[in-house]
C-alpha positions in Angstrom: 108.8 35.3 83.5 105.8 36.5 81.4 104.1 33.2 82.1 104.5 33.5 85.8 103.5 37.1 85.8 100.4 36.4 83.8 99.2 33.6 86.0 99.7 35.7 89.1 97.8 38.6 87.4 94.9 36.2 86.6 94.7 35.1 90.3 94.9 38.7 91.5 92.0 39.6 89.1 89.9 36.8 90.5 90.5 37.8 94.1 89.7 41.5 93.3 86.4 40.5 91.7 85.6 37.5 94.0 82.1 38.9 94.9 81.2 39.6 91.3 80.2 37.5 88.4 83.6 36.4 86.9 84.0 36.1 83.2 86.6 33.4 82.4 87.6 35.3 79.2 88.6 38.3 81.3 90.6 36.1 83.7 92.4 34.5 80.7 93.3 37.9 79.3 95.3 38.7 82.4 97.4 35.7 81.7 97.8 36.6 78.0 96.0 33.5 76.8 92.8 32.1 75.6 90.1 31.1 78.0 90.3 27.4 77.0 94.1 27.4 77.3 94.1 29.1 80.7 91.4 26.7 82.1 93.3 23.6 80.9 96.6 24.7 82.2 95.1 25.9 85.6 93.4 22.5 86.1 96.5 20.5 85.3 98.8 22.6 87.6 96.3 22.9 90.5 94.4 19.6 90.4 91.0 21.5 90.5 89.1 23.6 88.0 88.9 27.3 87.9 85.3 27.1 88.9 86.3 25.0 92.0 88.9 27.6 93.0 86.5 30.4 92.8 83.7 28.5 94.7 86.0 27.4 97.4 87.5 30.8 97.9 84.0 32.3 98.2 82.9 29.8 100.7 86.1 30.3 102.7 85.6 34.1 102.8 81.8 33.7 103.6 82.8 31.5 106.7 85.1 34.2 107.9 82.3 36.8 107.6 79.7 34.7 109.2 82.0 33.9 112.2 82.1 37.7 112.9 78.3 37.7 113.4 77.7 41.1 111.9 75.7 40.3 108.7 72.6 38.4 107.8 73.0 34.9 106.1 70.9 36.1 103.2 73.2 39.1 102.6 76.3 37.1 102.7 74.7 34.5 100.4 73.9 37.2 97.8 77.3 38.7 98.1 79.0 35.6 97.2 76.8 34.8 94.2 74.1 32.5 95.6 70.5 33.1 94.6 68.9 31.8 97.8 69.8 31.0 101.4 69.0 27.3 100.8 71.4 26.9 97.9 74.1 28.8 100.0 73.3 26.7 103.0 73.9 23.4 101.1 77.1 24.6 99.5 78.3 26.0 102.8 77.6 22.8 104.8 79.2 20.6 102.1 82.4 22.7 102.3 82.6 23.5 106.0 80.7 20.6 107.5 78.4 22.9 109.4 75.5 25.2 108.6 75.8 28.9 108.2 73.9 29.6 111.4 76.3 27.2 113.3 79.2 29.2 111.9 78.3 32.1 114.1 78.8 30.1 117.3 82.1 30.4 119.1 84.4 27.4 118.9 82.9 26.0 115.7 85.6 24.7 113.2 85.6 26.3 109.8 87.6 25.4 106.7 90.0 27.8 105.2 90.9 27.7 101.5 93.8 30.0 100.9 94.4 32.1 97.8 96.9 30.9 95.2 100.3 32.5 95.0 102.7 31.9 92.2 106.3 31.2 93.3 109.3 30.7 91.2 111.1 27.4 91.6 113.9 25.7 89.6 112.6 23.0 87.5 113.4 21.3 84.2 117.1 20.8 83.2 116.0 17.6 81.5 115.3 16.8 77.9 111.7 16.3 76.7 111.4 14.6 73.3 108.4 15.7 71.2 107.2 16.2 67.7 104.7 18.5 66.1 102.3 16.8 63.7 99.2 18.0 61.8 96.7 15.1 62.0 93.9 14.7 59.4 90.4 14.2 60.4 89.9 10.9 62.1 86.7 8.9 62.9 87.1 6.7 66.0 84.6 4.2 67.3 84.1 3.5 71.0 82.1 4.2 74.2 82.3 6.9 76.9 81.8 7.8 80.5 81.5 11.2 82.0 84.4 11.6 84.6 84.3 14.0 87.5 87.3 16.2 88.4 89.9 17.4 86.0 92.0 15.5 83.4 95.5 14.9 84.9 94.5 14.8 88.5 96.5 11.6 89.5 94.3 9.9 92.0 90.9 10.8 90.6 91.6 10.1 86.9 93.6 7.0 87.5 90.8 5.6 89.7 88.1 6.4 87.1 90.1 5.1 84.1 91.0 1.9 85.9 87.3 1.3 86.9 86.2 1.9 83.3 88.8 -0.3 81.7 88.4 -3.2 84.3 84.6 -3.2 84.1 84.2 -2.9 80.2 86.4 -5.7 79.0 83.7 -7.2 76.7 83.3 -3.9 74.8 87.1 -3.7 74.4 87.2 -7.2 73.0 84.5 -6.3 70.5 86.5 -3.2 69.4 89.6 -5.3 69.1 87.9 -7.7 66.8 86.4 -5.0 64.6 89.8 -3.2 64.3 91.8 -6.4 63.9 94.2 -4.9 66.4 94.6 -5.9 70.0 97.5 -3.7 71.0 96.6 0.0 70.3 93.8 2.0 71.9 92.9 5.6 71.6 91.7 7.3 74.8 89.9 10.6 73.9 89.3 13.4 76.4 86.8 16.1 75.4 84.1 18.4 76.5 86.3 19.6 79.5 84.4 22.0 81.8 83.8 22.7 85.5 81.5 19.7 85.7 84.1 17.2 84.5 84.8 15.8 81.1 84.0 13.0 78.7 86.4 10.1 78.4 86.2 7.7 75.5 87.9 4.3 74.9 88.0 3.9 71.1 89.7 2.3 68.2 89.9 3.1 64.5 87.9 0.5 62.7 87.3 -0.1 58.9 84.8 2.1 57.3 82.5 -0.8 56.3 82.2 -2.0 60.0 81.7 1.6 61.1 78.8 2.2 58.7 77.1 -1.2 59.4 77.4 -1.9 63.1 73.6 -2.3 63.4 73.6 -5.2 60.8 73.3 -8.7 62.3 76.3 -9.8 60.2 78.4 -7.2 62.1 77.2 -6.6 65.7 73.4 -6.2 65.5 71.4 -3.5 67.3 71.7 -5.1 70.7 75.5 -4.7 70.8 75.8 -1.7 68.4 73.9 0.4 70.8 76.9 0.5 73.3 79.1 2.2 70.7 79.3 5.6 69.0 81.5 7.3 66.5 83.5 10.4 67.5 84.9 12.7 64.8 88.3 14.1 65.6 88.8 17.2 63.5 92.0 18.1 61.6 94.3 19.4 64.2 97.9 20.2 65.0 99.3 18.2 68.0 102.4 18.2 70.1 103.1 14.6 70.7 105.0 13.3 73.6 105.9 9.7 74.5 106.4 7.9 77.8 109.5 5.8 78.2 109.3 2.1 77.2 108.3 -0.1 80.2 105.8 -2.7 81.3 103.4 -0.3 82.8 103.5 3.2 81.2 100.2 4.0 82.8 101.9 4.6 86.1 104.2 7.3 84.7 101.7 8.8 82.1 100.0 11.4 84.3 103.4 12.8 85.5 104.2 13.5 81.8 101.2 15.7 81.3 102.2 17.9 84.2 105.8 18.2 83.0 104.5 19.3 79.6 102.5 22.1 81.2 105.3 23.0 83.7 108.2 22.8 81.4 107.4 22.7 77.7 104.4 24.9 77.2 105.8 28.1 78.9 108.8 27.9 76.7 107.1 27.2 73.5 105.1 29.4 71.0 101.9 27.4 71.6 98.8 27.1 73.7 96.1 24.5 74.2 93.6 24.5 71.3 90.0 23.8 72.0 90.1 20.3 70.6 90.1 16.7 71.9 93.2 15.4 73.8 94.2 12.0 72.7 96.3 9.3 74.4 97.4 6.4 72.1 98.4 3.4 74.1 100.7 0.7 72.5 100.0 -2.3 74.8 102.3 -4.9 73.4 101.9 -8.5 74.5 104.2 -11.3 75.7 107.9 -10.9 74.8 107.4 -7.2 73.9 105.6 -6.3 77.1 108.5 -4.3 78.4 108.3 -2.0 75.3 104.9 -0.7 76.0 104.5 3.1 75.8 101.9 5.9 75.6 101.7 8.8 73.2 100.1 12.0 74.6 98.7 14.2 71.8 98.2 17.7 73.1 96.1 19.9 70.7 97.9 23.2 70.2 97.7 26.4 68.2 100.1 29.2 67.8 100.0 32.1 70.4 98.7 35.1 68.6 
């Protein structure tokens, strides 16, 4: 119940201060958690970031006020945190599909983005296997793209990951050769914020190759420029596994949401500000029905 109460208090705090500059740290305090933990949980549960929620609520409320025709556009723009009428007009039109001046006219359709309300529902009643492990520092080698949206949002993440994997096969083959392993890949999610996040496809390769990628006897500068090394600090992880099947990628995103819905609220842990890792075991041929994915959630004890 503390978890539900805390989330609702955080949302109530946002609504109370919707016309002010909102400090995420203060929002998280209402939910008895760190800012990073609250933002990660919020985005996984809702499918959009905390910043997106605040922005859309403000634009929704601004539309209501404009439709009444009592205040100037510049006054409403400033009230909801926009520095100029132009920046407000662009955001307003992107959200509502019409300009602020058109919103004053009778009969124009506006969009409404309702406030969140936490409701209790019965979930769980199923077992979740996991293990807690402290992982030593790792250095992985791979390449990245900056994804939009939030990690765990089914359609958007799946589409962006699929596009990246399908269109970068040669780079994957190079990593497989360097690692001497064609079955295991580490996906790394890091730098999560309101603008999106960085997604890496990586492998753990021998130190000699890692230190000499630019040499012609390894890759040479032309190919080595596509890769970078990412240092994963020593960290405690809660590790969950998908069931064994031919295509664990289909069920993987549901697992992340179950962890946040069912496991985290009943544990003594919260998200730590560290990379999230997915280790995929993509077995071939006769073992293809035994493929599975490990989701490594960085955690820390709740203080």
